[in-house]
N, C-alpha and C positions, 0 to 999 in steps of 0.2 A: 504494499500501499504506499501510496506517495503523499506526503503531507505537505501543505502550501508552505512557503517561505515566511519566517516569521517579519512583520513589518520593519522591524529594526534592521534586517538585512537587505532590505530593499531600498534601491536609491531613493533618496527623499526628494518627493517633487516640488519644485519650485527653488531649488538650492543651485540649479546650474544657470550661470550667466550666458546671456545669449547677447551677441555684439553685431554691430553692422561692422562688416569687413574694413570698411574705409575709416571708421572710429578707431578700431583695434589697431590698424596700421599707423594712424596718427599718434594714438597713445605711446605705442611703443617703438615710434619713430622708425617705421619701415618705408624703404623707398617705394616708389611708383610700380616698378618692376616686381618686387615682393608682393605688393598688395594685389596688382593684377594676378600674380600666380595664384595666391591664396583664394581670390574671388572666382578664378576659373576652376579651380580644385575643390571648393567648398560651396559657392553661390554666394550672394549678397549678404547673406546673414548665416551666424554659424555659433555653435557653442564655444565658450572660451576655451576648454580643455582641447578641442578639436583645432582650434587656431593656434594655441600654444604648442602643441605637438607637431605641428606643420610649417609653422613660422622658422625661416631661416635667418640666421643674422650673419 
């Protein structure tokens, strides 16, 4: 028998920050080439963790 995961083990809703790629690039001082690469890869809006994992410096 399989039991559902307890609520404390599941990602908490509302805790993931969503960024516009342009705002993220401006905040972290990324150049236009990197901003365009992230936008092409992730779209115009993405989760903060995805942006941090894929941003190159």
